[in-house]
C-alpha positions in Angstrom: -34.6 -1.0 34.2 -36.1 -0.4 30.8 -38.1 -3.2 29.6 -38.2 -3.8 25.8 -41.6 -5.4 25.9 -44.6 -3.1 25.9 -47.0 -3.2 28.8 -50.0 -3.0 26.5 -52.1 -6.1 26.4 -52.6 -5.9 22.6 -50.4 -5.2 19.6 -51.3 -2.8 16.9 -52.6 -5.6 14.6 -55.0 -6.5 17.4 -56.3 -2.9 17.5 -56.6 -2.7 13.7 -58.6 -6.0 13.7 -60.9 -4.6 16.4 -61.6 -1.5 14.4 -62.4 -3.7 11.3 -64.7 -5.8 13.5 -66.4 -2.6 14.8 -66.9 -1.4 11.2 -68.4 -4.7 10.1 -70.8 -4.6 13.1 -71.9 -1.0 12.2 -72.2 -2.0 8.6 -74.5 -4.9 9.6 -76.8 -2.5 11.5 -76.7 -0.1 8.7 -77.8 -2.8 6.2 -80.7 -3.7 8.5 -81.9 -0.1 8.3 -82.1 -0.3 4.5 -84.9 -2.9 4.6 -88.0 -1.6 2.9 -90.4 -4.1 4.4 -92.7 -3.1 7.2 -91.0 -3.6 10.7 -87.8 -4.9 9.0 -89.3 -8.3 8.0 -87.5 -8.4 4.6 -84.4 -10.2 3.6 -82.1 -7.4 4.6 -83.6 -7.0 8.1 -83.9 -10.7 8.9 -81.0 -12.4 7.1 -78.2 -10.3 5.6 -77.9 -7.7 8.3 -77.8 -10.0 11.3 -75.3 -12.4 9.6 -73.0 -9.5 8.9 -73.4 -8.3 12.4 -72.6 -11.7 13.9 -69.6 -11.9 11.6 -68.4 -8.6 13.1 -68.7 -9.9 16.6 -66.7 -13.1 15.6 -64.0 -10.8 14.3 -64.0 -8.8 17.6 -63.7 -12.0 19.7 -60.9 -13.3 17.5 -59.1 -9.9 17.7 -59.3 -10.0 21.5 -58.3 -13.6 22.0 -55.5 -13.6 19.4 -52.0 -13.6 21.0 -50.0 -10.5 20.0 -47.0 -11.1 17.8 -43.5 -10.5 19.1 -42.2 -8.5 16.0 
């Protein structure tokens, strides 16, 4: 009755990719806090930080939608 396949929906590589995506998202928010302009209207607050945060969300979606490998 033992099944060799795991009942978990994701493989370990999916979970690692999710953690990387979470770190990139947090890094984007951290970069936005480094902006020295008033109310965050500088380059870091309006361009660099949001682009890195969006990249983190794309990594998260890719990690969730990627099919687990069978190895």
